[in-house]
Structure formats: structure tokens, C-alpha cells
C-alpha positions as a printed Julia matrix, in Angstrom:
83×3 Matrix{Float64}:
   0.03  -17.06   12.17
  -2.5   -19.14   10.26
  -4.15  -18.41    6.92
  -7.33  -17.02    8.54
  -5.34  -14.57   10.66
  -3.37  -13.38    7.64
  -6.56  -12.93    5.62
  -8.22  -11.12    8.55
  -5.26   -8.75    8.87
  -5.44   -8.02    5.14
  -9.18   -7.3     5.33
  -8.65   -4.88    8.23
  -5.81   -3.14    6.44
  -7.78   -2.99    3.19
 -10.51   -1.19    5.14
  -7.97    1.42    6.25
  -6.82    1.88    2.66
 -10.43    2.29    1.53
 -11.02    4.94    4.24
  -7.96    6.85    3.05
  -8.42    6.46   -0.7
 -12.14    5.94   -1.24
 -11.98    6.25   -5.03
 -10.05    3.0    -5.38
 -11.87   -0.11   -6.57
 -11.46   -3.58   -5.06
  -9.22   -4.44   -8.02
  -7.06   -1.39   -7.29
  -6.79   -2.36   -3.63
  -5.81   -5.92   -4.59
  -2.68   -4.45   -6.21
  -1.47   -3.45   -2.73
  -0.86   -7.12   -1.98
   2.06   -7.46   -4.33
   2.29   -4.85   -7.04
   3.21   -1.72   -5.13
   4.23    0.38   -8.13
   0.95   -0.29   -9.92
  -1.02    0.36   -6.73
   0.64    3.73   -6.15
   0.12    4.59   -9.8
  -3.63    4.02   -9.3
  -3.6     6.21   -6.2
  -1.86    8.96   -8.18
  -4.29    8.6   -11.09
  -7.47    8.6    -9.01
  -6.5    10.94   -6.16
  -3.97   13.26   -7.79
  -1.19   12.84   -5.24
   2.46   12.07   -5.85
   3.57    8.46   -5.73
   6.05    9.29   -2.95
   3.23   10.78   -0.86
   1.08    7.7    -1.48
   3.97    5.48   -0.35
   4.42    7.56    2.79
   0.72    7.42    3.68
   0.56    3.7     2.94
   3.5     3.01    5.25
   1.97    5.13    8.0
  -1.27    3.16    7.72
   0.64   -0.12    7.67
   2.6     0.81   10.79
  -0.54    1.94   12.62
  -2.32   -1.28   11.62
   0.62   -3.59   12.36
   0.44   -4.67    8.73
   3.55   -5.66    6.78
   5.02   -2.66    5.01
   5.68   -3.59    1.4
   6.16   -0.15   -0.02
   9.61    1.3    -0.32
  10.35    4.85   -1.27
  12.35    5.62   -4.39
  15.58    6.24   -2.48
  15.43    2.82   -0.81
  14.8     1.15   -4.18
  17.76    2.92   -5.74
  20.02    1.99   -2.8
  19.02   -1.68   -3.15
  19.78   -1.64   -6.87
  23.18   -0.08   -6.26
  24.14   -2.71   -3.67
């Protein structure tokens, strides 16, 4: 996959995120590319939903869009730390 394809996939996925969480700014959405905890914190702050619910919705959107899932729920994070 070349750089243009990766960027195109991100733009499509970002559109799905914007449809789901319309109160997020472009800067907020940019956090989804590498700072998952901060991104979900913004979703919680602006939309009033739990971080775990935001992670679940994000992963559903990612799966439906064939976009790389970067979010991990709290249990997965804890399991990785314990290993």
C-alpha cells in the first residue's frame, strides 16, 4: 500500500469518525492517529460517553471501514502489562 492509499484510507475513516462524533474538531480527530487515550478522553469530554464505549464504537467503525484498529479496551491493556 502506498502513501496515497494510506492517506486516502485515513480520510475516509476520519469522515466516519466525524459522522459519529460531530462535536470533535480536526485537532481532536488527529489524535486518533496515534494517541488513543487522549482521543477517547476528548470523545468523553465532548459527547459525555464512557471511554470504554468510545473505544467500542471506534473499533466497530474501524472494522466496518477496514481501517487498522488501534484502540484497545482497558482489559487488553492490563493483560499486556501483566505479560
